[in-house]
C-alpha positions as CSV (number, residue, x, y, z in Angstrom):
1,M,99.0,123.7,80.9
2,A,101.9,122.5,83.0
3,I,101.3,118.9,82.1
4,G,101.5,119.9,78.4
5,V,104.7,121.8,78.9
6,L,106.5,119.2,81.0
7,C,105.4,116.0,79.2
8,S,105.4,114.8,75.6
9,A,103.4,112.1,74.0
10,G,104.8,108.7,74.9
11,Q,106.1,109.8,78.3
12,N,104.5,109.3,81.6
13,I,103.6,111.4,84.6
14,L,103.1,110.2,88.2
15,L,99.8,111.4,89.8
16,P,98.5,110.9,93.3
17,R,95.8,108.4,94.2
18,P,93.4,109.5,95.5
19,G,93.5,112.6,93.4
20,F,91.7,114.7,90.9
21,C,90.6,112.7,87.9
22,L,91.0,115.7,85.6
23,Y,94.8,115.2,85.7
24,N,94.3,111.7,84.2
25,T,92.0,113.1,81.5
26,I,94.5,115.8,80.6
27,A,97.4,113.3,80.4
28,A,95.4,110.9,78.2
29,S,94.3,113.7,75.9
30,R,98.0,114.3,75.1
31,S,99.0,110.6,74.9
32,I,100.8,110.8,78.2
33,E,100.6,107.7,80.4
34,A,99.3,108.5,83.9
35,R,100.8,106.3,86.6
36,L,99.1,106.5,90.0
37,Y,101.2,106.5,93.2
38,N,99.4,105.8,96.5
39,L,98.7,108.2,99.3
40,V,98.4,106.3,102.6
41,A,95.4,107.2,104.8
42,E,97.0,105.7,107.9
43,R,100.0,108.1,107.5
44,N,97.9,111.3,107.2
45,W,97.7,110.8,103.4
46,E,101.4,111.0,102.9
47,A,102.7,109.7,99.5
48,D,104.0,106.1,99.5
49,I,107.6,107.0,98.5
50,E,108.6,103.4,97.8
51,H,105.6,102.9,95.5
52,M,106.3,106.3,93.8
53,E,109.9,105.2,93.1
54,S,108.8,101.9,91.7
55,L,106.8,103.7,89.0
56,I,109.6,105.9,87.7
57,D,111.4,104.9,84.5
58,D,113.3,106.6,81.7
59,N,110.1,107.9,80.2
60,T,108.9,109.6,83.4
61,A,108.7,113.4,82.7
62,A,107.1,114.7,85.9
63,I,105.6,113.9,89.3
64,L,102.6,115.8,90.4
65,I,102.7,116.7,94.1
66,N,99.4,117.9,95.6
67,N,98.8,118.4,99.3
68,P,95.7,116.3,99.7
69,S,93.9,118.9,101.8
70,N,90.8,118.5,99.6
71,P,89.2,115.9,99.9
72,C,91.5,114.3,102.5
73,G,92.1,117.1,105.0
74,S,95.9,117.0,105.4
75,N,99.1,118.8,104.3
76,F,102.5,117.3,103.7
77,S,105.1,118.0,106.4
78,K,108.3,119.8,105.4
79,S,110.3,116.5,106.1
80,H,107.9,114.5,103.8
81,L,108.2,117.1,101.0
82,R,112.0,116.8,101.4
83,A,111.7,113.0,101.1
84,I,109.7,113.4,97.9
85,L,112.3,115.8,96.5
86,A,115.0,113.3,97.2
87,V,113.3,110.9,94.8
């Protein structure tokens, strides 16, 4: 429901990769482009901030942030979450 509230047809949303494929399906069903930002295994599955920033444009409506505890077994640190918020 949040994707439908935050995004309109023709906009895009940033989603984590790896992530739950249901988010892509929901976005596509509402004509919202899903753009996948990378999570880096070697950094305890932190988001690749530079890659995330490169995907943002004037049509970006939202960024989905999901601690990748399942299936990856990690949680974002407070400092990493602050770095994402700075984006």
